[in-house]
N, CA, C and O atoms as a Tripos MOL2 file, in Angstrom:
@<TRIPOS>MOLECULE
protein
  312   311    78     0     0
PROTEIN
NO_CHARGES

@<TRIPOS>ATOM
      1 N         102.8170   97.1820   87.1020 N.3       1 MET1
      2 CA        102.6370   98.4970   86.5310 C.3       1 MET1
      3 C         103.7250   98.8360   85.6310 C.2       1 MET1
      4 O         104.8910   98.5350   85.8840 O.2       1 MET1
      5 N         103.3340   99.5080   84.4950 N.am      2 LYS2
      6 CA        104.4130   99.9470   83.5440 C.3       2 LYS2
      7 C         104.2910  101.4920   83.4730 C.2       2 LYS2
      8 O         103.2240  102.1010   83.3940 O.2       2 LYS2
      9 N         105.5940  102.0710   83.5120 N.am      3 PHE3
     10 CA        105.7030  103.4530   83.5250 C.3       3 PHE3
     11 C         106.6790  103.8020   82.3330 C.2       3 PHE3
     12 O         107.6430  103.1080   82.0120 O.2       3 PHE3
     13 N         106.2800  105.0100   81.7090 N.am      4 ASN4
     14 CA        107.2630  105.5280   80.7120 C.3       4 ASN4
     15 C         108.4590  106.1450   81.5020 C.2       4 ASN4
     16 O         108.5040  106.1870   82.7310 O.2       4 ASN4
     17 N         109.4080  106.6130   80.6730 N.am      5 ASN5
     18 CA        110.6530  107.1310   81.3250 C.3       5 ASN5
     19 C         110.4340  108.4840   82.0390 C.2       5 ASN5
     20 O         111.0890  108.7860   83.0370 O.2       5 ASN5
     21 N         109.5430  109.2470   81.5290 N.am      6 ASN6
     22 CA        109.1610  110.5660   82.1200 C.3       6 ASN6
     23 C         108.4530  110.3100   83.5640 C.2       6 ASN6
     24 O         108.7580  110.9060   84.5970 O.2       6 ASN6
     25 N         107.5010  109.3610   83.4450 N.am      7 GLN7
     26 CA        106.7630  109.0290   84.7780 C.3       7 GLN7
     27 C         107.7580  108.4600   85.7500 C.2       7 GLN7
     28 O         107.6970  108.7800   86.9370 O.2       7 GLN7
     29 N         108.6670  107.6330   85.3030 N.am      8 ILE8
     30 CA        109.6380  107.1230   86.2540 C.3       8 ILE8
     31 C         110.4470  108.1500   86.9300 C.2       8 ILE8
     32 O         110.6400  108.1100   88.1450 O.2       8 ILE8
     33 N         110.9860  109.1900   86.0650 N.am      9 LYS9
     34 CA        111.7120  110.2250   86.7100 C.3       9 LYS9
     35 C         110.9580  111.0980   87.6900 C.2       9 LYS9
     36 O         111.4760  111.4920   88.7350 O.2       9 LYS9
     37 N         109.6300  111.4100   87.2980 N.am     10 ILE10
     38 CA        108.8680  112.1750   88.1980 C.3      10 ILE10
     39 C         108.6880  111.4210   89.5600 C.2      10 ILE10
     40 O         108.8490  111.9820   90.6440 O.2      10 ILE10
     41 N         108.3310  110.0630   89.4140 N.am     11 ILE11
     42 CA        108.0420  109.3240   90.6230 C.3      11 ILE11
     43 C         109.3600  109.2300   91.5150 C.2      11 ILE11
     44 O         109.3380  109.3330   92.7410 O.2      11 ILE11
     45 N         110.4340  109.0350   90.8090 N.am     12 GLU12
     46 CA        111.8260  108.9970   91.5670 C.3      12 GLU12
     47 C         112.0250  110.2540   92.3620 C.2      12 GLU12
     48 O         112.3430  110.2550   93.5520 O.2      12 GLU12
     49 N         111.8170  111.3390   91.6210 N.am     13 ASN13
     50 CA        112.0160  112.6880   92.2780 C.3      13 ASN13
     51 C         111.0900  112.9190   93.4880 C.2      13 ASN13
     52 O         111.4940  113.4510   94.5220 O.2      13 ASN13
     53 N         109.7840  112.4750   93.2990 N.am     14 LEU14
     54 CA        108.8330  112.6440   94.4340 C.3      14 LEU14
     55 C         109.2350  111.7960   95.5830 C.2      14 LEU14
     56 O         109.1420  112.2440   96.7260 O.2      14 LEU14
     57 N         109.6910  110.5570   95.3440 N.am     15 ILE15
     58 CA        110.1800  109.6230   96.3340 C.3      15 ILE15
     59 C         111.3250  110.0930   97.0210 C.2      15 ILE15
     60 O         111.4380  109.9820   98.2410 O.2      15 ILE15
     61 N         112.2850  110.6780   96.2060 N.am     16 ASN16
     62 CA        113.5010  111.1700   96.7870 C.3      16 ASN16
     63 C         113.2390  112.3640   97.7190 C.2      16 ASN16
     64 O         113.7570  112.4450   98.8320 O.2      16 ASN16
     65 N         112.4460  113.2440   97.2290 N.am     17 ASP17
     66 CA        111.9580  114.4290   98.1930 C.3      17 ASP17
     67 C         111.3640  113.9970   99.4700 C.2      17 ASP17
     68 O         111.7150  114.4990  100.5380 O.2      17 ASP17
     69 N         110.4130  113.0180   99.3730 N.am     18 ARG18
     70 CA        109.7960  112.6340  100.5540 C.3      18 ARG18
     71 C         110.7570  111.9010  101.3950 C.2      18 ARG18
     72 O         110.6670  112.0830  102.6090 O.2      18 ARG18
     73 N         111.7270  111.0450  100.9170 N.am     19 VAL19
     74 CA        112.6860  110.3010  101.6540 C.3      19 VAL19
     75 C         113.6090  111.3510  102.5220 C.2      19 VAL19
     76 O         113.8900  111.1930  103.7100 O.2      19 VAL19
     77 N         113.9810  112.3300  101.7920 N.am     20 PHE20
     78 CA        114.8210  113.4500  102.4570 C.3      20 PHE20
     79 C         113.9630  114.0000  103.5360 C.2      20 PHE20
     80 O         114.4370  114.0560  104.6710 O.2      20 PHE20
     81 N         112.7490  114.4130  103.3110 N.am     21 TYR21
     82 CA        111.8520  114.8200  104.4560 C.3      21 TYR21
     83 C         111.7610  113.9200  105.6020 C.2      21 TYR21
     84 O         111.8940  114.3340  106.7530 O.2      21 TYR21
     85 N         111.5410  112.7220  105.3190 N.am     22 LEU22
     86 CA        111.3600  111.7340  106.4400 C.3      22 LEU22
     87 C         112.5460  111.4920  107.1830 C.2      22 LEU22
     88 O         112.4870  111.3030  108.3980 O.2      22 LEU22
     89 N         113.7680  111.4800  106.4700 N.am     23 ARG23
     90 CA        114.9880  111.2820  107.2640 C.3      23 ARG23
     91 C         115.2180  112.6100  108.0850 C.2      23 ARG23
     92 O         115.6260  112.4730  109.2380 O.2      23 ARG23
     93 N         115.0160  113.7630  107.6460 N.am     24 GLU24
     94 CA        115.1040  114.9850  108.3740 C.3      24 GLU24
     95 C         114.2460  114.9130  109.6730 C.2      24 GLU24
     96 O         114.6620  115.1530  110.8070 O.2      24 GLU24
     97 N         112.9640  114.5370  109.3210 N.am     25 ASN25
     98 CA        111.9530  114.5440  110.5290 C.3      25 ASN25
     99 C         112.2900  113.4210  111.5560 C.2      25 ASN25
    100 O         111.9460  113.6080  112.7230 O.2      25 ASN25
    101 N         112.9280  112.2820  111.2230 N.am     26 ILE26
    102 CA        113.2590  111.1700  112.0750 C.3      26 ILE26
    103 C         114.4480  111.8140  112.8660 C.2      26 ILE26
    104 O         114.4800  111.7540  114.0950 O.2      26 ILE26
    105 N         115.4120  112.4240  112.1410 N.am     27 GLY27
    106 CA        116.5980  113.1260  113.0500 C.3      27 GLY27
    107 C         116.1880  114.1070  113.8960 C.2      27 GLY27
    108 O         116.7100  114.2200  115.0050 O.2      27 GLY27
    109 N         115.2350  114.9060  113.4850 N.am     28 TYR28
    110 CA        114.8760  116.0200  114.4150 C.3      28 TYR28
    111 C         114.0090  115.4710  115.5520 C.2      28 TYR28
    112 O         114.0490  116.0220  116.6520 O.2      28 TYR28
    113 N         113.3030  114.5130  115.3520 N.am     29 CYS29
    114 CA        112.5300  113.8420  116.4870 C.3      29 CYS29
    115 C         113.4240  113.1460  117.4150 C.2      29 CYS29
    116 O         113.1480  113.1470  118.6140 O.2      29 CYS29
    117 N         114.4320  112.5740  116.9920 N.am     30 GLN30
    118 CA        115.3960  111.7640  117.6990 C.3      30 GLN30
    119 C         116.2090  112.7970  118.5650 C.2      30 GLN30
    120 O         116.4470  112.5600  119.7490 O.2      30 GLN30
    121 N         116.5850  113.8330  118.0060 N.am     31 ASN31
    122 CA        117.3490  114.7700  118.7070 C.3      31 ASN31
    123 C         116.5110  115.4990  119.8250 C.2      31 ASN31
    124 O         117.0380  115.8620  120.8760 O.2      31 ASN31
    125 N         115.2870  115.6770  119.5640 N.am     32 TYR32
    126 CA        114.5080  116.2720  120.4790 C.3      32 TYR32
    127 C         113.9900  115.4200  121.6940 C.2      32 TYR32
    128 O         113.4840  115.9250  122.6960 O.2      32 TYR32
    129 N         114.1640  114.1270  121.5040 N.am     33 LEU33
    130 CA        113.6630  113.2470  122.7230 C.3      33 LEU33
    131 C         114.1310  113.6500  124.0600 C.2      33 LEU33
    132 O         113.3300  113.7480  124.9900 O.2      33 LEU33
    133 N         115.4670  113.9040  124.2110 N.am     34 PRO34
    134 CA        115.9050  114.2900  125.5630 C.3      34 PRO34
    135 C         115.2400  115.5690  126.1560 C.2      34 PRO34
    136 O         115.1140  115.7680  127.3640 O.2      34 PRO34
    137 N         114.8370  116.3980  125.1880 N.am     35 ASP35
    138 CA        114.2520  117.6190  125.6290 C.3      35 ASP35
    139 C         112.6840  117.6670  125.8990 C.2      35 ASP35
    140 O         112.0920  118.7040  126.1990 O.2      35 ASP35
    141 N         112.0870  116.4280  125.7580 N.am     36 CYS36
    142 CA        110.6120  116.4170  125.8840 C.3      36 CYS36
    143 C         110.3580  116.8170  127.3520 C.2      36 CYS36
    144 O         111.1390  116.5330  128.2590 O.2      36 CYS36
    145 N         109.2620  117.4630  127.5070 N.am     37 ARG37
    146 CA        108.9470  118.0670  128.8880 C.3      37 ARG37
    147 C         108.0030  117.0710  129.6690 C.2      37 ARG37
    148 O         107.9300  117.0600  130.8980 O.2      37 ARG37
    149 N         107.3860  116.3490  128.9480 N.am     38 ASN38
    150 CA        106.3640  115.2830  129.5700 C.3      38 ASN38
    151 C         106.3450  114.0170  128.7040 C.2      38 ASN38
    152 O         106.8920  113.8890  127.6080 O.2      38 ASN38
    153 N         105.6040  113.0740  129.3940 N.am     39 ASN39
    154 CA        105.3510  111.7280  128.7190 C.3      39 ASN39
    155 C         104.5770  111.9740  127.4200 C.2      39 ASN39
    156 O         104.9180  111.3140  126.4390 O.2      39 ASN39
    157 N         103.6470  112.7860  127.3140 N.am     40 HIS40
    158 CA        102.8860  112.9540  126.1270 C.3      40 HIS40
    159 C         103.8890  113.2890  124.9430 C.2      40 HIS40
    160 O         104.0070  112.5680  123.9520 O.2      40 HIS40
    161 N         104.5660  114.4100  125.1440 N.am     41 GLU41
    162 CA        105.5730  114.8390  124.1080 C.3      41 GLU41
    163 C         106.5630  113.7190  123.5910 C.2      41 GLU41
    164 O         106.8740  113.5460  122.4120 O.2      41 GLU41
    165 N         107.0200  112.9630  124.7170 N.am     42 LEU42
    166 CA        107.8530  111.8930  124.4080 C.3      42 LEU42
    167 C         107.2760  110.7900  123.5790 C.2      42 LEU42
    168 O         107.8690  110.3060  122.6150 O.2      42 LEU42
    169 N         106.0120  110.3880  124.0220 N.am     43 GLU43
    170 CA        105.2510  109.4420  123.2150 C.3      43 GLU43
    171 C         104.9500  109.8150  121.7590 C.2      43 GLU43
    172 O         105.0260  109.0210  120.8210 O.2      43 GLU43
    173 N         104.5870  111.1550  121.6600 N.am     44 GLU44
    174 CA        104.2340  111.7030  120.2770 C.3      44 GLU44
    175 C         105.5770  111.6810  119.4000 C.2      44 GLU44
    176 O         105.4900  111.3570  118.2150 O.2      44 GLU44
    177 N         106.7220  111.9960  119.9170 N.am     45 ASN45
    178 CA        107.8200  111.9550  119.1800 C.3      45 ASN45
    179 C         108.2870  110.5170  118.6850 C.2      45 ASN45
    180 O         108.7120  110.2700  117.5570 O.2      45 ASN45
    181 N         108.1270  109.5930  119.7550 N.am     46 LYS46
    182 CA        108.3890  108.2580  119.4790 C.3      46 LYS46
    183 C         107.4340  107.6060  118.2580 C.2      46 LYS46
    184 O         107.8360  106.8140  117.4050 O.2      46 LYS46
    185 N         106.2490  108.0660  118.3710 N.am     47 LYS47
    186 CA        105.2580  107.6650  117.3260 C.3      47 LYS47
    187 C         105.6490  108.3580  116.0330 C.2      47 LYS47
    188 O         105.6190  107.7240  114.9780 O.2      47 LYS47
    189 N         105.9940  109.5630  116.0700 N.am     48 ALA48
    190 CA        106.3840  110.1830  114.7650 C.3      48 ALA48
    191 C         107.6050  109.2860  114.1070 C.2      48 ALA48
    192 O         107.6270  108.8980  112.9390 O.2      48 ALA48
    193 N         108.4640  109.0780  114.9590 N.am     49 ILE49
    194 CA        109.7460  108.3150  114.6510 C.3      49 ILE49
    195 C         109.2290  106.9500  113.9010 C.2      49 ILE49
    196 O         109.6530  106.6370  112.7880 O.2      49 ILE49
    197 N         108.4020  106.2770  114.5260 N.am     50 THR50
    198 CA        107.9530  105.0270  114.2100 C.3      50 THR50
    199 C         107.1300  105.1080  112.7800 C.2      50 THR50
    200 O         107.2650  104.2740  111.8840 O.2      50 THR50
    201 N         106.3310  106.1560  112.7250 N.am     51 THR51
    202 CA        105.4680  106.3130  111.5580 C.3      51 THR51
    203 C         106.3780  106.6680  110.4040 C.2      51 THR51
    204 O         106.2030  106.1260  109.3120 O.2      51 THR51
    205 N         107.3390  107.5490  110.5910 N.am     52 SER52
    206 CA        108.2900  108.1350  109.5020 C.3      52 SER52
    207 C         109.1130  106.9400  108.9600 C.2      52 SER52
    208 O         109.2870  106.7510  107.7560 O.2      52 SER52
    209 N         109.6370  106.1010  110.0010 N.am     53 THR53
    210 CA        110.5090  105.0350  109.5990 C.3      53 THR53
    211 C         109.7290  103.8830  108.7190 C.2      53 THR53
    212 O         110.3160  103.2800  107.8210 O.2      53 THR53
    213 N         108.4120  103.6430  109.0430 N.am     54 LYS54
    214 CA        107.7140  102.7240  108.2980 C.3      54 LYS54
    215 C         107.4080  103.3140  106.8720 C.2      54 LYS54
    216 O         107.4360  102.5950  105.8740 O.2      54 LYS54
    217 N         107.1340  104.5600  106.8250 N.am     55 GLU55
    218 CA        106.8050  105.1860  105.5170 C.3      55 GLU55
    219 C         108.1250  105.1930  104.6910 C.2      55 GLU55
    220 O         108.1270  104.8570  103.5070 O.2      55 GLU55
    221 N         109.2260  105.5780  105.3400 N.am     56 LEU56
    222 CA        110.5240  105.5550  104.6960 C.3      56 LEU56
    223 C         110.8860  104.1630  104.0510 C.2      56 LEU56
    224 O         111.2740  104.0710  102.8870 O.2      56 LEU56
    225 N         110.7450  103.1910  104.8150 N.am     57 ASN57
    226 CA        110.9290  101.7420  104.3520 C.3      57 ASN57
    227 C         110.0370  101.3690  103.1670 C.2      57 ASN57
    228 O         110.4470  100.7630  102.1770 O.2      57 ASN57
    229 N         108.7630  101.7890  103.3570 N.am     58 SER58
    230 CA        107.8140  101.5060  102.2070 C.3      58 SER58
    231 C         108.2470  102.1920  101.0090 C.2      58 SER58
    232 O         108.2810  101.5590   99.9530 O.2      58 SER58
    233 N         108.5800  103.4060  101.0470 N.am     59 LEU59
    234 CA        108.9810  104.1080   99.8970 C.3      59 LEU59
    235 C         110.2230  103.5650   99.3400 C.2      59 LEU59
    236 O         110.2840  103.4810   98.1130 O.2      59 LEU59
    237 N         111.2310  103.1820  100.0480 N.am     60 ILE60
    238 CA        112.4380  102.6620   99.4700 C.3      60 ILE60
    239 C         112.0900  101.2960   98.8530 C.2      60 ILE60
    240 O         112.6720  100.9660   97.8200 O.2      60 ILE60
    241 N         111.1990  100.4960   99.4040 N.am     61 GLU61
    242 CA        110.7950   99.3410   98.6940 C.3      61 GLU61
    243 C         110.0240   99.4860   97.4600 C.2      61 GLU61
    244 O         110.0980   98.6620   96.5480 O.2      61 GLU61
    245 N         109.2670  100.5520   97.4240 N.am     62 PHE62
    246 CA        108.5000  100.9430   96.2540 C.3      62 PHE62
    247 C         109.4150  101.3800   95.0950 C.2      62 PHE62
    248 O         109.2100  101.0020   93.9410 O.2      62 PHE62
    249 N         110.4580  102.2110   95.4540 N.am     63 LYS63
    250 CA        111.3690  102.6270   94.3890 C.3      63 LYS63
    251 C         112.1400  101.4220   93.9310 C.2      63 LYS63
    252 O         112.4310  101.2970   92.7420 O.2      63 LYS63
    253 N         112.4630  100.5760   94.7870 N.am     64 SER64
    254 CA        113.3370   99.3380   94.2920 C.3      64 SER64
    255 C         112.4560   98.6000   93.3240 C.2      64 SER64
    256 O         112.9170   98.1490   92.2750 O.2      64 SER64
    257 N         111.1710   98.4690   93.6700 N.am     65 TYR65
    258 CA        110.2450   97.7010   92.8480 C.3      65 TYR65
    259 C         110.2330   98.2670   91.3910 C.2      65 TYR65
    260 O         110.4220   97.5670   90.3970 O.2      65 TYR65
    261 N         109.9750   99.7030   91.3730 N.am     66 ILE66
    262 CA        109.9620  100.4500   90.1430 C.3      66 ILE66
    263 C         111.2250  100.2280   89.3580 C.2      66 ILE66
    264 O         111.1690   99.9550   88.1590 O.2      66 ILE66
    265 N         112.4200  100.3440   90.0390 N.am     67 LEU67
    266 CA        113.6620  100.2030   89.2630 C.3      67 LEU67
    267 C         113.8230   98.9290   88.7400 C.2      67 LEU67
    268 O         114.1810   98.8100   87.5680 O.2      67 LEU67
    269 N         113.5750   97.7980   89.5490 N.am     68 SER68
    270 CA        113.7120   96.4900   89.1640 C.3      68 SER68
    271 C         112.9150   96.1820   87.9110 C.2      68 SER68
    272 O         113.4010   95.5910   86.9470 O.2      68 SER68
    273 N         111.6360   96.6250   87.9760 N.am     69 ASN69
    274 CA        110.6840   96.4600   86.8510 C.3      69 ASN69
    275 C         111.2780   97.2410   85.5910 C.2      69 ASN69
    276 O         111.2330   96.7290   84.4730 O.2      69 ASN69
    277 N         111.8030   98.4220   85.8000 N.am     70 GLN70
    278 CA        112.3740   99.1690   84.6130 C.3      70 GLN70
    279 C         113.5590   98.3810   84.0450 C.2      70 GLN70
    280 O         113.7230   98.3570   82.8250 O.2      70 GLN70
    281 N         114.3710   97.7510   84.8500 N.am     71 GLU71
    282 CA        115.5430   96.9750   84.3990 C.3      71 GLU71
    283 C         114.9450   95.8160   83.6150 C.2      71 GLU71
    284 O         115.4310   95.5620   82.5130 O.2      71 GLU71
    285 N         113.9990   95.1370   84.0540 N.am     72 LEU72
    286 CA        113.4420   93.9710   83.3390 C.3      72 LEU72
    287 C         112.8390   94.3920   82.0510 C.2      72 LEU72
    288 O         112.9990   93.6500   81.0810 O.2      72 LEU72
    289 N         112.1110   95.5820   81.9110 N.am     73 THR73
    290 CA        111.6180   96.0200   80.6650 C.3      73 THR73
    291 C         112.6430   96.3580   79.8220 C.2      73 THR73
    292 O         112.4960   96.0840   78.6310 O.2      73 THR73
    293 N         113.7140   96.9310   80.2070 N.am     74 LEU74
    294 CA        114.8620   97.2680   79.2750 C.3      74 LEU74
    295 C         115.4870   96.0990   78.7200 C.2      74 LEU74
    296 O         115.8830   96.1020   77.5550 O.2      74 LEU74
    297 N         115.6220   94.9320   79.5950 N.am     75 LYS75
    298 CA        116.1860   93.6940   79.1000 C.3      75 LYS75
    299 C         115.4040   93.1180   78.0690 C.2      75 LYS75
    300 O         115.9760   92.4790   77.1860 O.2      75 LYS75
    301 N         113.9710   93.2770   78.0590 N.am     76 TRP76
    302 CA        113.1540   92.7320   77.0910 C.3      76 TRP76
    303 C         113.1780   93.4570   75.7660 C.2      76 TRP76
    304 O         112.9230   92.9060   74.6950 O.2      76 TRP76
    305 N         113.5350   94.8680   75.9250 N.am     77 ILE77
    306 CA        113.5500   95.7110   74.7670 C.3      77 ILE77
    307 C         114.8060   95.3910   73.9400 C.2      77 ILE77
    308 O         114.7170   95.3400   72.7140 O.2      77 ILE77
    309 N         115.9580   95.1750   74.5610 N.am     78 PHE78
    310 CA        117.1280   94.8640   73.8300 C.3      78 PHE78
    311 C         117.3710   93.4710   73.7960 C.2      78 PHE78
    312 O         118.3530   93.0300   73.1980 O.2      78 PHE78
@<TRIPOS>BOND
     1     1     2 1
     2     2     3 1
     3     3     4 2
     4     3     5 am
     5     5     6 1
     6     6     7 1
     7     7     8 2
     8     7     9 am
     9     9    10 1
    10    10    11 1
    11    11    12 2
    12    11    13 am
    13    13    14 1
    14    14    15 1
    15    15    16 2
    16    15    17 am
    17    17    18 1
    18    18    19 1
    19    19    20 2
    20    19    21 am
    21    21    22 1
    22    22    23 1
    23    23    24 2
    24    23    25 am
    25    25    26 1
    26    26    27 1
    27    27    28 2
    28    27    29 am
    29    29    30 1
    30    30    31 1
    31    31    32 2
    32    31    33 am
    33    33    34 1
    34    34    35 1
    35    35    36 2
    36    35    37 am
    37    37    38 1
    38    38    39 1
    39    39    40 2
    40    39    41 am
    41    41    42 1
    42    42    43 1
    43    43    44 2
    44    43    45 am
    45    45    46 1
    46    46    47 1
    47    47    48 2
    48    47    49 am
    49    49    50 1
    50    50    51 1
    51    51    52 2
    52    51    53 am
    53    53    54 1
    54    54    55 1
    55    55    56 2
    56    55    57 am
    57    57    58 1
    58    58    59 1
    59    59    60 2
    60    59    61 am
    61    61    62 1
    62    62    63 1
    63    63    64 2
    64    63    65 am
    65    65    66 1
    66    66    67 1
    67    67    68 2
    68    67    69 am
    69    69    70 1
    70    70    71 1
    71    71    72 2
    72    71    73 am
    73    73    74 1
    74    74    75 1
    75    75    76 2
    76    75    77 am
    77    77    78 1
    78    78    79 1
    79    79    80 2
    80    79    81 am
    81    81    82 1
    82    82    83 1
    83    83    84 2
    84    83    85 am
    85    85    86 1
    86    86    87 1
    87    87    88 2
    88    87    89 am
    89    89    90 1
    90    90    91 1
    91    91    92 2
    92    91    93 am
    93    93    94 1
    94    94    95 1
    95    95    96 2
    96    95    97 am
    97    97    98 1
    98    98    99 1
    99    99   100 2
   100    99   101 am
   101   101   102 1
   102   102   103 1
   103   103   104 2
   104   103   105 am
   105   105   106 1
   106   106   107 1
   107   107   108 2
   108   107   109 am
   109   109   110 1
   110   110   111 1
   111   111   112 2
   112   111   113 am
   113   113   114 1
   114   114   115 1
   115   115   116 2
   116   115   117 am
   117   117   118 1
   118   118   119 1
   119   119   120 2
   120   119   121 am
   121   121   122 1
   122   122   123 1
   123   123   124 2
   124   123   125 am
   125   125   126 1
   126   126   127 1
   127   127   128 2
   128   127   129 am
   129   129   130 1
   130   130   131 1
   131   131   132 2
   132   131   133 am
   133   133   134 1
   134   134   135 1
   135   135   136 2
   136   135   137 am
   137   137   138 1
   138   138   139 1
   139   139   140 2
   140   139   141 am
   141   141   142 1
   142   142   143 1
   143   143   144 2
   144   143   145 am
   145   145   146 1
   146   146   147 1
   147   147   148 2
   148   147   149 am
   149   149   150 1
   150   150   151 1
   151   151   152 2
   152   151   153 am
   153   153   154 1
   154   154   155 1
   155   155   156 2
   156   155   157 am
   157   157   158 1
   158   158   159 1
   159   159   160 2
   160   159   161 am
   161   161   162 1
   162   162   163 1
   163   163   164 2
   164   163   165 am
   165   165   166 1
   166   166   167 1
   167   167   168 2
   168   167   169 am
   169   169   170 1
   170   170   171 1
   171   171   172 2
   172   171   173 am
   173   173   174 1
   174   174   175 1
   175   175   176 2
   176   175   177 am
   177   177   178 1
   178   178   179 1
   179   179   180 2
   180   179   181 am
   181   181   182 1
   182   182   183 1
   183   183   184 2
   184   183   185 am
   185   185   186 1
   186   186   187 1
   187   187   188 2
   188   187   189 am
   189   189   190 1
   190   190   191 1
   191   191   192 2
   192   191   193 am
   193   193   194 1
   194   194   195 1
   195   195   196 2
   196   195   197 am
   197   197   198 1
   198   198   199 1
   199   199   200 2
   200   199   201 am
   201   201   202 1
   202   202   203 1
   203   203   204 2
   204   203   205 am
   205   205   206 1
   206   206   207 1
   207   207   208 2
   208   207   209 am
   209   209   210 1
   210   210   211 1
   211   211   212 2
   212   211   213 am
   213   213   214 1
   214   214   215 1
   215   215   216 2
   216   215   217 am
   217   217   218 1
   218   218   219 1
   219   219   220 2
   220   219   221 am
   221   221   222 1
   222   222   223 1
   223   223   224 2
   224   223   225 am
   225   225   226 1
   226   226   227 1
   227   227   228 2
   228   227   229 am
   229   229   230 1
   230   230   231 1
   231   231   232 2
   232   231   233 am
   233   233   234 1
   234   234   235 1
   235   235   236 2
   236   235   237 am
   237   237   238 1
   238   238   239 1
   239   239   240 2
   240   239   241 am
   241   241   242 1
   242   242   243 1
   243   243   244 2
   244   243   245 am
   245   245   246 1
   246   246   247 1
   247   247   248 2
   248   247   249 am
   249   249   250 1
   250   250   251 1
   251   251   252 2
   252   251   253 am
   253   253   254 1
   254   254   255 1
   255   255   256 2
   256   255   257 am
   257   257   258 1
   258   258   259 1
   259   259   260 2
   260   259   261 am
   261   261   262 1
   262   262   263 1
   263   263   264 2
   264   263   265 am
   265   265   266 1
   266   266   267 1
   267   267   268 2
   268   267   269 am
   269   269   270 1
   270   270   271 1
   271   271   272 2
   272   271   273 am
   273   273   274 1
   274   274   275 1
   275   275   276 2
   276   275   277 am
   277   277   278 1
   278   278   279 1
   279   279   280 2
   280   279   281 am
   281   281   282 1
   282   282   283 1
   283   283   284 2
   284   283   285 am
   285   285   286 1
   286   286   287 1
   287   287   288 2
   288   287   289 am
   289   289   290 1
   290   290   291 1
   291   291   292 2
   292   291   293 am
   293   293   294 1
   294   294   295 1
   295   295   296 2
   296   295   297 am
   297   297   298 1
   298   298   299 1
   299   299   300 2
   300   299   301 am
   301   301   302 1
   302   302   303 1
   303   303   304 2
   304   303   305 am
   305   305   306 1
   306   306   307 1
   307   307   308 2
   308   307   309 am
   309   309   310 1
   310   310   311 1
   311   311   312 2
@<TRIPOS>SUBSTRUCTURE
     1 MET1         2 RESIDUE 1 A MET
     2 LYS2         6 RESIDUE 1 A LYS
     3 PHE3        10 RESIDUE 1 A PHE
     4 ASN4        14 RESIDUE 1 A ASN
     5 ASN5        18 RESIDUE 1 A ASN
     6 ASN6        22 RESIDUE 1 A ASN
     7 GLN7        26 RESIDUE 1 A GLN
     8 ILE8        30 RESIDUE 1 A ILE
     9 LYS9        34 RESIDUE 1 A LYS
    10 ILE10       38 RESIDUE 1 A ILE
    11 ILE11       42 RESIDUE 1 A ILE
    12 GLU12       46 RESIDUE 1 A GLU
    13 ASN13       50 RESIDUE 1 A ASN
    14 LEU14       54 RESIDUE 1 A LEU
    15 ILE15       58 RESIDUE 1 A ILE
    16 ASN16       62 RESIDUE 1 A ASN
    17 ASP17       66 RESIDUE 1 A ASP
    18 ARG18       70 RESIDUE 1 A ARG
    19 VAL19       74 RESIDUE 1 A VAL
    20 PHE20       78 RESIDUE 1 A PHE
    21 TYR21       82 RESIDUE 1 A TYR
    22 LEU22       86 RESIDUE 1 A LEU
    23 ARG23       90 RESIDUE 1 A ARG
    24 GLU24       94 RESIDUE 1 A GLU
    25 ASN25       98 RESIDUE 1 A ASN
    26 ILE26      102 RESIDUE 1 A ILE
    27 GLY27      106 RESIDUE 1 A GLY
    28 TYR28      110 RESIDUE 1 A TYR
    29 CYS29      114 RESIDUE 1 A CYS
    30 GLN30      118 RESIDUE 1 A GLN
    31 ASN31      122 RESIDUE 1 A ASN
    32 TYR32      126 RESIDUE 1 A TYR
    33 LEU33      130 RESIDUE 1 A LEU
    34 PRO34      134 RESIDUE 1 A PRO
    35 ASP35      138 RESIDUE 1 A ASP
    36 CYS36      142 RESIDUE 1 A CYS
    37 ARG37      146 RESIDUE 1 A ARG
    38 ASN38      150 RESIDUE 1 A ASN
    39 ASN39      154 RESIDUE 1 A ASN
    40 HIS40      158 RESIDUE 1 A HIS
    41 GLU41      162 RESIDUE 1 A GLU
    42 LEU42      166 RESIDUE 1 A LEU
    43 GLU43      170 RESIDUE 1 A GLU
    44 GLU44      174 RESIDUE 1 A GLU
    45 ASN45      178 RESIDUE 1 A ASN
    46 LYS46      182 RESIDUE 1 A LYS
    47 LYS47      186 RESIDUE 1 A LYS
    48 ALA48      190 RESIDUE 1 A ALA
    49 ILE49      194 RESIDUE 1 A ILE
    50 THR50      198 RESIDUE 1 A THR
    51 THR51      202 RESIDUE 1 A THR
    52 SER52      206 RESIDUE 1 A SER
    53 THR53      210 RESIDUE 1 A THR
    54 LYS54      214 RESIDUE 1 A LYS
    55 GLU55      218 RESIDUE 1 A GLU
    56 LEU56      222 RESIDUE 1 A LEU
    57 ASN57      226 RESIDUE 1 A ASN
    58 SER58      230 RESIDUE 1 A SER
    59 LEU59      234 RESIDUE 1 A LEU
    60 ILE60      238 RESIDUE 1 A ILE
    61 GLU61      242 RESIDUE 1 A GLU
    62 PHE62      246 RESIDUE 1 A PHE
    63 LYS63      250 RESIDUE 1 A LYS
    64 SER64      254 RESIDUE 1 A SER
    65 TYR65      258 RESIDUE 1 A TYR
    66 ILE66      262 RESIDUE 1 A ILE
    67 LEU67      266 RESIDUE 1 A LEU
    68 SER68      270 RESIDUE 1 A SER
    69 ASN69      274 RESIDUE 1 A ASN
    70 GLN70      278 RESIDUE 1 A GLN
    71 GLU71      282 RESIDUE 1 A GLU
    72 LEU72      286 RESIDUE 1 A LEU
    73 THR73      290 RESIDUE 1 A THR
    74 LEU74      294 RESIDUE 1 A LEU
    75 LYS75      298 RESIDUE 1 A LYS
    76 TRP76      302 RESIDUE 1 A TRP
    77 ILE77      306 RESIDUE 1 A ILE
    78 PHE78      310 RESIDUE 1 A PHE
């Protein structure tokens, strides 16, 4: 994929916003684990942590891919 500079900035901002939300969600769920009243709540929080962590890792990987391609493109230009 090739992106222009404006698209890259927009994508980076969207990714950064989502990463912030996911980190907050993971922290909230981890802090709430001791307060779960039943097994269902406990399992739902653990599931939310797992799902958020997977998405977080995927977004970080995607951002790295975009940035590495941007660097390669810049090297070809200069």
